[in-house]
C-alpha positions as a Markdown table, in Angstrom:
| # | Residue | x | y | z |
|---|---|---|---|---|
| 1 | Met | -10.1 | -14.9 | 13.2 |
| 2 | Ser | -8.7 | -11.6 | 13.9 |
| 3 | Ile | -10.4 | -8.3 | 12.5 |
| 4 | Asn | -7.7 | -5.3 | 12.0 |
| 5 | Val | -9.6 | -2.0 | 11.6 |
| 6 | Ser | -7.2 | 1.0 | 10.8 |
| 7 | Gly | -7.4 | 4.3 | 9.5 |
| 8 | Ile | -5.6 | 6.4 | 7.0 |
| 9 | Gln | -5.5 | 10.2 | 7.6 |
| 10 | Met | -8.7 | 9.4 | 9.9 |
| 11 | Ser | -8.8 | 8.4 | 13.5 |
| 12 | Val | -11.2 | 5.2 | 13.7 |
| 13 | Ser | -13.8 | 5.5 | 16.6 |
| 14 | Glu | -14.6 | 2.5 | 18.6 |
| 15 | Pro | -18.3 | 2.9 | 17.2 |
| 16 | Leu | -16.9 | 3.0 | 13.6 |
| 17 | Arg | -14.7 | 0.1 | 14.5 |
| 18 | Asn | -17.8 | -2.0 | 16.0 |
| 19 | Tyr | -19.4 | -1.3 | 12.5 |
| 20 | Ala | -17.1 | -2.6 | 10.5 |
| 21 | Glu | -16.5 | -5.5 | 12.5 |
| 22 | Glu | -20.5 | -6.5 | 12.5 |
| 23 | Lys | -20.6 | -6.0 | 8.5 |
| 24 | Ile | -17.6 | -7.8 | 8.1 |
| 25 | Gly | -19.1 | -10.7 | 10.5 |
| 26 | Asn | -22.4 | -10.7 | 8.7 |
| 27 | Ser | -20.6 | -10.9 | 5.1 |
| 28 | Leu | -18.5 | -14.1 | 6.2 |
| 29 | Lys | -21.4 | -15.7 | 7.3 |
| 30 | Val | -22.9 | -15.1 | 3.9 |
| 31 | Met | -20.3 | -16.4 | 2.1 |
| 32 | Asp | -19.5 | -19.4 | 4.2 |
| 33 | Ile | -16.1 | -19.1 | 4.4 |
| 34 | Asp | -13.3 | -19.3 | 7.1 |
| 35 | Pro | -10.8 | -16.6 | 6.8 |
| 36 | Ile | -7.3 | -16.8 | 8.9 |
| 37 | Ala | -7.2 | -12.9 | 9.1 |
| 38 | Cys | -9.2 | -9.8 | 7.8 |
| 39 | Glu | -7.6 | -6.4 | 7.7 |
| 40 | Val | -10.1 | -3.1 | 6.9 |
| 41 | Val | -8.4 | 0.0 | 6.2 |
| 42 | Leu | -10.5 | 3.2 | 5.9 |
| 43 | Ser | -9.3 | 6.4 | 4.5 |
| 44 | Val | -10.3 | 10.0 | 3.6 |
| 45 | Lys | -8.6 | 12.0 | 1.0 |
| 46 | Arg | -8.8 | 15.9 | 1.8 |
| 47 | Asn | -8.7 | 16.9 | -1.7 |
| 48 | Pro | -12.0 | 18.7 | -3.0 |
| 49 | Ala | -11.2 | 17.9 | -6.8 |
| 50 | Ile | -11.9 | 13.9 | -6.0 |
| 51 | Ala | -15.3 | 13.0 | -6.2 |
| 52 | Thr | -15.1 | 10.5 | -3.7 |
| 53 | Pro | -12.9 | 11.0 | -1.1 |
| 54 | Cys | -13.6 | 8.0 | 1.4 |
| 55 | Arg | -12.5 | 4.7 | 0.6 |
| 56 | Cys | -12.9 | 1.2 | 2.5 |
| 57 | Glu | -10.5 | -1.6 | 1.7 |
| 58 | Val | -10.7 | -5.2 | 2.8 |
| 59 | Thr | -8.3 | -7.8 | 2.6 |
| 60 | Leu | -9.2 | -11.5 | 3.5 |
| 61 | Arg | -6.8 | -14.1 | 4.0 |
| 62 | Val | -8.3 | -17.4 | 3.4 |
| 63 | Lys | -6.1 | -20.7 | 3.6 |
| 64 | Gly | -4.5 | -20.7 | -0.1 |
| 65 | His | -6.0 | -17.2 | -1.2 |
| 66 | Val | -6.2 | -13.5 | -0.6 |
| 67 | Ile | -9.3 | -11.6 | -1.3 |
| 68 | His | -9.2 | -8.1 | -1.6 |
| 69 | Val | -12.2 | -5.8 | -1.9 |
| 70 | Glu | -12.2 | -1.8 | -2.1 |
| 71 | Glu | -15.1 | 0.8 | -2.4 |
């Protein structure tokens, strides 16, 4: 399985990439599923009117299903 970590309006450093891959790996162990691919998109909105400017979106592609979570 491949984990693709990318950023929108931000650069993804190596420690941040490693942290995201570790957290996704740990959660996949708990869920006991074998995804085909995983995409992690990190973004930051530079608008002071937005209360929560940071967002993380995770999309897992499993055989026959797509699981999408964002926080």
